[in-house]
C-alpha atoms as a printed R data frame, in Angstrom:
    type eleno elety resid chain resno       x       y       z
1   ATOM     1    CA   GLY     A     1   7.286  64.022 128.949
2   ATOM     2    CA   MET     A     2   5.730  61.086 130.742
3   ATOM     3    CA   HIS     A     3   6.511  57.303 131.503
4   ATOM     4    CA   THR     A     4   4.370  54.565 132.713
5   ATOM     5    CA   VAL     A     5   5.500  51.616 135.183
6   ATOM     6    CA   ASN     A     6   3.354  48.727 135.937
7   ATOM     7    CA   VAL     A     7   4.102  47.874 139.559
8   ATOM     8    CA   GLY     A     8   2.720  44.368 141.097
9   ATOM     9    CA   MET     A     9   2.481  42.701 144.592
10  ATOM    10    CA   SER     A    10   2.308  39.085 145.163
11  ATOM    11    CA   ILE     A    11  -0.088  38.245 148.061
12  ATOM    12    CA   PRO     A    12   0.949  35.017 149.850
13  ATOM    13    CA   GLY     A    13  -1.727  32.306 150.529
14  ATOM    14    CA   GLY     A    14  -2.911  31.609 153.899
15  ATOM    15    CA   LEU     A    15  -3.540  35.295 154.796
16  ATOM    16    CA   PRO     A    16  -7.242  35.889 156.896
17  ATOM    17    CA   ALA     A    17  -9.684  37.915 155.502
18  ATOM    18    CA   GLY     A    18  -8.910  41.964 156.323
19  ATOM    19    CA   THR     A    19  -5.289  41.861 156.396
20  ATOM    20    CA   SER     A    20  -3.680  44.654 154.864
21  ATOM    21    CA   HIS     A    21  -0.061  44.810 153.340
22  ATOM    22    CA   GLY     A    22   1.339  47.283 150.912
23  ATOM    23    CA   PHE     A    23   4.623  49.220 150.404
24  ATOM    24    CA   THR     A    24   6.120  52.741 149.484
25  ATOM    25    CA   MET     A    25   7.545  53.378 146.389
26  ATOM    26    CA   THR     A    26   9.655  56.843 145.488
27  ATOM    27    CA   VAL     A    27  10.685  58.059 142.252
28  ATOM    28    CA   VAL     A    28  14.180  60.438 142.402
29  ATOM    29    CA   SER     A    29  15.288  62.328 139.630
30  ATOM    30    CA   ASP     A    30  18.712  61.130 138.381
31  ATOM    31    CA   THR     A    31  19.986  64.928 137.828
32  ATOM    32    CA   ASP     A    32  18.303  66.386 140.729
33  ATOM    33    CA   ASP     A    33  18.270  64.305 143.792
34  ATOM    34    CA   THR     A    34  15.917  66.967 145.273
35  ATOM    35    CA   VAL     A    35  13.162  66.425 142.983
36  ATOM    36    CA   THR     A    36  11.261  63.226 144.503
37  ATOM    37    CA   GLN     A    37   8.114  61.681 144.309
38  ATOM    38    CA   THR     A    38   6.457  59.204 146.874
39  ATOM    39    CA   GLN     A    39   3.427  56.733 145.973
40  ATOM    40    CA   GLU     A    40   1.981  54.361 148.535
41  ATOM    41    CA   PHE     A    41   0.442  51.143 147.872
42  ATOM    42    CA   SER     A    42  -1.859  49.048 149.878
43  ATOM    43    CA   ILE     A    43  -3.956  45.791 149.427
44  ATOM    44    CA   THR     A    44  -6.600  43.987 151.769
45  ATOM    45    CA   VAL     A    45  -7.293  40.642 151.480
46  ATOM    46    CA   THR     A    46 -10.672  40.085 150.735
47  ATOM    47    CA   GLN     A    47 -12.581  37.000 152.128
48  ATOM    48    CA   CYS     A    48 -12.715  34.099 150.249
49  ATOM    49    CA   PHE     A    49 -15.627  31.421 151.340
50  ATOM    50    CA   GLY     A    50 -15.496  27.380 151.590
51  ATOM    51    CA   ILE     A    51 -16.850  24.524 153.274
52  ATOM    52    CA   ALA     A    52 -16.753  21.004 153.589
53  ATOM    53    CA   VAL     A    53 -19.305  18.699 154.973
54  ATOM    54    CA   SER     A    54 -18.755  15.000 156.330
55  ATOM    55    CA   VAL     A    55 -20.635  12.676 158.302
56  ATOM    56    CA   ASP     A    56 -19.730  10.201 161.146
57  ATOM    57    CA   LYS     A    57 -22.055   7.241 159.231
58  ATOM    58    CA   THR     A    58 -24.072   6.979 156.324
59  ATOM    59    CA   THR     A    59 -26.517   4.345 157.254
60  ATOM    60    CA   ASP     A    60 -27.719   3.101 160.727
61  ATOM    61    CA   SER     A    61 -30.753   0.824 161.933
62  ATOM    62    CA   ALA     A    62 -33.199   1.793 165.032
63  ATOM    63    CA   ASN     A    63 -36.036   0.087 166.562
64  ATOM    64    CA   PRO     A    64 -39.527   1.596 165.784
65  ATOM    65    CA   GLY     A    65 -40.332   4.543 167.705
66  ATOM    66    CA   THR     A    66 -36.674   5.637 168.418
67  ATOM    67    CA   SER     A    67 -34.271   7.962 166.997
68  ATOM    68    CA   SER     A    68 -31.242   7.458 164.876
69  ATOM    69    CA   ASP     A    69 -28.850  10.181 165.472
70  ATOM    70    CA   PHE     A    70 -25.799  11.186 162.633
71  ATOM    71    CA   THR     A    71 -23.271  13.720 163.881
72  ATOM    72    CA   VAL     A    72 -22.517  16.003 160.899
73  ATOM    73    CA   THR     A    73 -19.114  17.982 160.710
74  ATOM    74    CA   VAL     A    74 -18.838  21.440 159.041
75  ATOM    75    CA   GLU     A    75 -15.164  22.753 158.368
76  ATOM    76    CA   ASN     A    76 -14.435  26.543 157.279
77  ATOM    77    CA   THR     A    77 -12.115  25.809 154.038
78  ATOM    78    CA   GLY     A    78 -12.255  29.635 153.894
79  ATOM    79    CA   ASN     A    79  -9.927  32.515 155.122
80  ATOM    80    CA   GLY     A    80 -12.461  34.496 157.364
81  ATOM    81    CA   GLU     A    81 -15.085  33.688 159.919
82  ATOM    82    CA   ASP     A    82 -18.260  31.988 158.242
83  ATOM    83    CA   THR     A    83 -21.898  31.347 159.502
84  ATOM    84    CA   VAL     A    84 -23.209  28.049 157.830
85  ATOM    85    CA   SER     A    85 -27.127  27.738 157.604
86  ATOM    86    CA   LEU     A    86 -28.180  24.065 157.474
87  ATOM    87    CA   MET     A    87 -31.564  22.316 156.212
88  ATOM    88    CA   THR     A    88 -32.755  18.956 155.934
89  ATOM    89    CA   MET     A    89 -34.495  16.871 152.995
90  ATOM    90    CA   GLY     A    90 -36.434  13.608 154.015
91  ATOM    91    CA   ALA     A    91 -39.639  11.805 154.663
92  ATOM    92    CA   SER     A    92 -41.455  13.361 156.902
93  ATOM    93    CA   ALA     A    93 -42.847  10.311 158.478
94  ATOM    94    CA   TRP     A    94 -39.304  10.039 159.729
95  ATOM    95    CA   SER     A    95 -39.188  13.252 161.326
96  ATOM    96    CA   PRO     A    96 -35.960  14.655 160.270
97  ATOM    97    CA   SER     A    97 -34.677  17.385 162.477
98  ATOM    98    CA   LEU     A    98 -31.067  19.411 163.693
99  ATOM    99    CA   SER     A    99 -29.645  20.041 167.040
100 ATOM   100    CA   GLU     A   100 -28.676  23.528 165.445
101 ATOM   101    CA   SER     A   101 -29.540  25.199 161.715
102 ATOM   102    CA   GLU     A   102 -26.791  27.628 161.983
103 ATOM   103    CA   LEU     A   103 -23.151  27.611 162.579
104 ATOM   104    CA   THR     A   104 -20.421  30.277 163.067
105 ATOM   105    CA   ILE     A   105 -17.280  28.668 162.331
106 ATOM   106    CA   ALA     A   106 -13.466  30.170 162.424
107 ATOM   107    CA   SER     A   107 -11.547  29.958 159.455
108 ATOM   108    CA   GLY     A   108  -9.589  26.117 159.438
109 ATOM   109    CA   ALA     A   109 -11.673  25.255 162.307
110 ATOM   110    CA   THR     A   110 -14.677  22.979 162.461
111 ATOM   111    CA   ALA     A   111 -18.536  22.821 164.345
112 ATOM   112    CA   GLN     A   112 -20.710  20.065 164.608
113 ATOM   113    CA   THR     A   113 -24.514  19.719 164.831
114 ATOM   114    CA   VAL     A   114 -26.245  16.264 164.867
115 ATOM   115    CA   PHE     A   115 -29.016  15.213 162.266
116 ATOM   116    CA   SER     A   116 -31.942  12.947 164.086
117 ATOM   117    CA   MET     A   117 -34.564  10.469 162.259
118 ATOM   118    CA   ILE     A   118 -37.049   8.871 164.378
119 ATOM   119    CA   VAL     A   119 -38.313   5.224 163.128
120 ATOM   120    CA   PRO     A   120 -42.458   5.335 162.713
121 ATOM   121    CA   SER     A   121 -43.632   3.297 165.705
122 ATOM   122    CA   ASP     A   122 -45.805   1.512 163.090
123 ATOM   123    CA   ALA     A   123 -42.772   0.902 160.695
124 ATOM   124    CA   SER     A   124 -42.571  -2.701 159.266
125 ATOM   125    CA   ALA     A   125 -39.056  -4.673 159.578
126 ATOM   126    CA   ASN     A   126 -36.726  -3.386 157.275
127 ATOM   127    CA   ALA     A   127 -38.840  -0.578 156.239
128 ATOM   128    CA   GLN     A   128 -36.641   2.265 154.905
129 ATOM   129    CA   SER     A   129 -36.496   6.193 155.681
130 ATOM   130    CA   GLY     A   130 -35.020   6.423 151.556
131 ATOM   131    CA   MET     A   131 -31.986   8.911 151.778
132 ATOM   132    CA   ALA     A   132 -32.086  11.845 153.702
133 ATOM   133    CA   MET     A   133 -29.882  14.983 153.170
134 ATOM   134    CA   VAL     A   134 -28.425  17.672 155.369
135 ATOM   135    CA   HIS     A   135 -27.070  20.572 153.124
136 ATOM   136    CA   ALA     A   136 -24.587  23.160 154.311
137 ATOM   137    CA   TYR     A   137 -24.870  26.733 152.753
138 ATOM   138    CA   SER     A   138 -21.858  29.323 153.580
139 ATOM   139    CA   GLU     A   139 -23.007  33.012 154.283
140 ATOM   140    CA   GLY     A   140 -20.934  33.409 150.778
141 ATOM   141    CA   CYS     A   141 -23.958  32.417 148.857
142 ATOM   142    CA   GLY     A   142 -26.001  35.264 150.007
143 ATOM   143    CA   GLU     A   143 -29.573  35.128 149.652
144 ATOM   144    CA   SER     A   144 -29.943  32.389 147.321
145 ATOM   145    CA   THR     A   145 -28.757  29.092 147.517
146 ATOM   146    CA   ASP     A   146 -29.370  28.144 143.943
147 ATOM   147    CA   GLY     A   147 -26.244  27.154 142.134
148 ATOM   148    CA   CYS     A   148 -24.184  28.599 145.263
149 ATOM   149    CA   ASP     A   149 -20.486  27.597 144.921
150 ATOM   150    CA   TYR     A   150 -19.921  27.236 148.943
151 ATOM   151    CA   GLU     A   151 -22.455  24.812 149.519
152 ATOM   152    CA   GLY     A   152 -22.076  21.074 150.673
153 ATOM   153    CA   HIS     A   153 -24.023  18.173 151.691
154 ATOM   154    CA   VAL     A   154 -24.172  14.719 153.357
155 ATOM   155    CA   SER     A   155 -26.828  11.878 152.592
156 ATOM   156    CA   VAL     A   156 -27.807   9.328 155.379
157 ATOM   157    CA   GLY     A   157 -30.404   6.400 155.542
158 ATOM   158    CA   VAL     A   158 -31.970   4.365 158.636
159 ATOM   159    CA   THR     A   159 -33.764   1.080 158.407
160 ATOM   160    CA   ALA     A   160 -36.220  -0.291 161.130
161 ATOM   161    CA   ASN     A   161 -34.616  -3.243 163.012
162 ATOM   162    CA   GLN     A   162 -37.086  -6.344 163.474
163 ATOM   163    CA   VAL     A   163 -38.263  -6.566 166.904
164 ATOM   164    CA   TYR     A   164 -39.644  -9.353 168.513
165 ATOM   165    CA   ASP     A   165 -42.689  -9.592 171.040
166 ATOM   166    CA   LEU     A   166 -45.116 -11.964 172.300
167 ATOM   167    CA   GLU     A   167 -48.027 -11.441 174.354
168 ATOM   168    CA   ALA     A   168 -50.101 -14.377 176.089
169 ATOM   169    CA   GLY     A   169 -53.153 -14.627 178.156
170 ATOM   170    CA   TYR     A   170 -55.784 -16.500 179.654
171 ATOM   171    CA   TYR     A   171 -58.606 -18.624 177.777
172 ATOM   172    CA   THR     A   172 -61.623 -16.655 177.440
173 ATOM   173    CA   ASN     A   173 -65.066 -18.253 177.219
174 ATOM   174    CA   GLU     A   174 -68.234 -17.748 175.403
175 ATOM   175    CA   THR     A   175 -69.176 -14.822 178.070
176 ATOM   176    CA   ASP     A   176 -65.806 -13.138 177.395
177 ATOM   177    CA   VAL     A   177 -64.462 -13.503 180.953
178 ATOM   178    CA   GLU     A   178 -61.366 -14.794 181.235
179 ATOM   179    CA   MET     A   179 -60.454 -17.971 182.910
180 ATOM   180    CA   SER     A   180 -57.321 -18.263 184.722
181 ATOM   181    CA   SER     A   181 -57.772 -22.020 185.448
182 ATOM   182    CA   ALA     A   182 -60.431 -24.687 184.799
183 ATOM   183    CA   SER     A   183 -61.599 -28.080 186.255
184 ATOM   184    CA   VAL     A   184 -61.332 -31.052 184.887
185 ATOM   185    CA   GLN     A   185 -62.688 -34.669 186.003
């Protein structure tokens, strides 16, 4: 005859991807201890993906023609090394850019990139960039990032400062010649 037995193994949390553990089970006959059967069981931990994205500040201000920088931090909450791809969204007139568009991060570690926007040189006082975004996608997303569970993003905005400037010049007469002095009687 035959008897079926279910065998299970609990896998503790926190194991890195690729870790293998197992056990051996030996069955011995009650009536004849020379009749045995040994079976080995092995389990390998698969990679679990997860990321968390944060930024040092969500708003900033800068003078026209200058850059405003945001430090974006990506944490790998998965159990194996992950390569995270980053993309930006924002008004092109404000020149959104990243210092690095791909980060390779060990499990439990963090990496940073700088997201910059440049205030247009002709921006009026208090002009706003609108919300700009940085999206981070884990390699667990594969080719398509639509609806990926391993994605994170942050939103930031920049306001143009009011700058003050005065220009003084000399009096110009009807011949368009600048006069630096005049005589009066």
